[in-house]
Steps between C-alpha positions, in 0.01 A plus 500: 500500500681375810837329495511143629671441832872434485601134514657382824739204476443227761777239524363156588830314543406235245342455161131437568242591764123461515282808453340480845838466671646785299221744587578452871880487450497828303288668769204562270266312736550387858302177536400192308134593536555841341706339222226249422232770497700739277580226248147357487352850453732569205703780661838342421654547155793292373680624189204718404226237548275421796600165649274319747739209573657539843729204425627638168876464478664834430821517302789746523402822325123464555334829599218492753265796549276552800349804669700754298835326547704304245767252604732281294622153600882507513764239591 
């Protein structure tokens, strides 16, 4: 059994951010097109569940997983 990736904290400088914005801001993806494709195809996991809503508002403490990385939304 493999251990999950460590969680990286990503400060957003506020309290909420949309999922699509956060994926680019955190450096998980580099373009809006890649973000849209990854989300639609179900590759993005928010708090343990696949989320296909690019406009979903993330809250502080949410954990996003993509491509073997895990990042947490921080203030």
